[in-house]
N, C-alpha and C positions, 0 to 999 in steps of 0.2 A: 503494501499500499504505500501511495509517495502523499504527502504532505505538502501541499504550496504555501507559501508565504503570498500577503495581498502587497501590492505594488505595481509601479510599472514593469518591473521585469518579473514575468514569474518564472521563480527558479523551482527546482523540487529539492525538498529540503528531507533528509534523512528521518526513519522514526527508529527510536529504540527497539532493540529485540526484547519482546518478553520472552522469561524462561518457562517450562513448563509447569513447573510450579506456581510462578504468578499467574497463570491462564489458569489451573488447574482450580486454584485460591481464589478465581474471580468470582465478586458477587454482584448481582443488581443492587441491592442493598445491604445495608449493616444490619446484621442478627445479633437479636439481645436472647441472652440463656434465660429462660424463664421457662415455669412450671404452672401451667393454668390448664383447670381441668374444663374440657370441652365435650360436645356429646356429638359422635358419629355414630349415626344407624341406631338411635336409642340407646347407644352405650358410651359411659363415660372415658375418654383417653386423656391423656397429659401432652400437655407442650412441652419438647424440649428447647426450641429456640423459636422465636419469631421475628420476621421483618415486614415491610413495608408490602413484600412481595411474593411471601411465601412463609410456609411453615415447616416444622419439622415435630412430629409425632410418633409417640412409644403408643402403641397398639398390641393386641393380643390377636393372632391370626396372621392372613398376608392380603397384599394389595401388589399390582403388578404394575410396572412402569406404563404408562398411558391411560392408566385407570382413571375414571371421572370420582372425585372425593369431594364429600359435603360434610361440611361440620358447623356447629354454633356453640357460642359461647354468651353465657347468660351474666347481666351486670345490672347494678341498680344505680340510676343516675336521679338525681334531684328526688328519692323518694319512686321514682317511676321504675317498673322492670324494662329492661331494655335486653331483646335479642337480636346480638352480630350474628348471621347468616353468612356463610361462606361456600363457593363453588370452586374446586381447584382441581389439578391435573399432578396426580401422581410423576414426578421426575426421577426419583429413585429410592429403593428399597435395601436395609441394610437387615440381615437377619442376627438376630444377639441372643440366642438360646431359647428361651420362653417368650422373647418379647420381639417385635417388630419394627425398627425404625422407619417410619414413612417420610420424605421430603416432597414437600406437594408445594407448586406454585400456587398462586390468590389468583384465578380468573376473573371474579364477579364478588361484590361482599352489597349485604345489604342489613338494613334495621327494621327490628317487629317492635313496636311499641305495644304495651301491655296496661290495661286499666288496674290492674291488680296491683295493690300497695303491698309490699312486704311488710 
């Protein structure tokens, strides 16, 4: 890939080469390690980290790369119950003994407001 400088004369500038390690660790968004209980298919699962564009979940069972994934988290805001719903796609699956790690990119999110007070 060539990068050009702006000006009267357009000259190619070299771009720094990325190492395999930096390419492998490239992320679209910073990840925050956190354990939050979310609901997936009616069952509680735990996040291991979250970002603005994805989530890493620890689940029982198995998922496949490319599989759609839906999950939600319930929060309270100003005395109201708020459910955040997420739709995503599995991008990586890690088998760790009895649990499975699932990395998913978030494709869509929405809020559901409840009239019930906690």
